[in-house]
C-alpha positions in Angstrom: 129.6 112.2 158.4 127.3 109.2 158.0 124.6 111.5 156.7 126.9 112.6 153.8 127.5 108.9 153.0 123.8 108.4 152.7 123.6 111.0 150.2 126.7 110.0 148.3 125.7 106.4 147.8 122.6 107.1 145.4 124.4 110.0 143.8 127.4 107.7 143.0 125.0 104.9 141.8 123.3 107.4 139.5 126.6 108.6 138.0 127.8 105.0 137.5 124.5 104.2 135.8 124.7 107.3 133.6 128.3 106.4 132.7 127.4 102.9 131.8 124.5 104.1 129.6 126.6 106.6 127.8 129.5 104.0 127.3 127.2 101.4 125.8 125.6 103.8 123.4 122.2 103.9 125.0 121.9 107.6 125.2 118.3 107.8 124.2 115.8 105.0 124.1 114.8 103.6 120.7 111.3 103.7 119.2 108.8 101.2 120.5 108.5 97.9 118.7 105.3 98.4 116.5 105.5 95.1 114.7 103.0 93.4 116.9 101.5 91.1 114.3 104.9 89.6 113.3 105.6 88.9 116.9 102.3 87.2 117.3 102.9 85.0 114.2 106.4 84.1 115.6 104.9 83.2 119.0 102.1 81.0 117.3 104.8 79.2 115.3 106.8 78.5 118.4 103.8 77.2 120.2 103.0 74.9 117.3 106.4 73.5 117.1 106.8 73.0 120.9 103.2 71.6 121.1 103.9 68.9 118.5 103.4 65.3 119.5 106.9 64.0 118.5 108.5 66.8 120.7 106.4 66.0 123.8 107.1 62.2 124.0 109.5 61.1 126.8 112.5 59.3 125.7 
């Protein structure tokens, strides 16, 4: 009987994950994010803001 439980555990986990994915509307993965330059610009602006002198001073 313990061998059956070893088989049922991953099966039930897979069914639960499938039900969760279906319930949240993630039936198929979306297209990849191809806007790399916008992401890079956003990252550079964030680095600039966080690296500014007035933000790095200790209070």
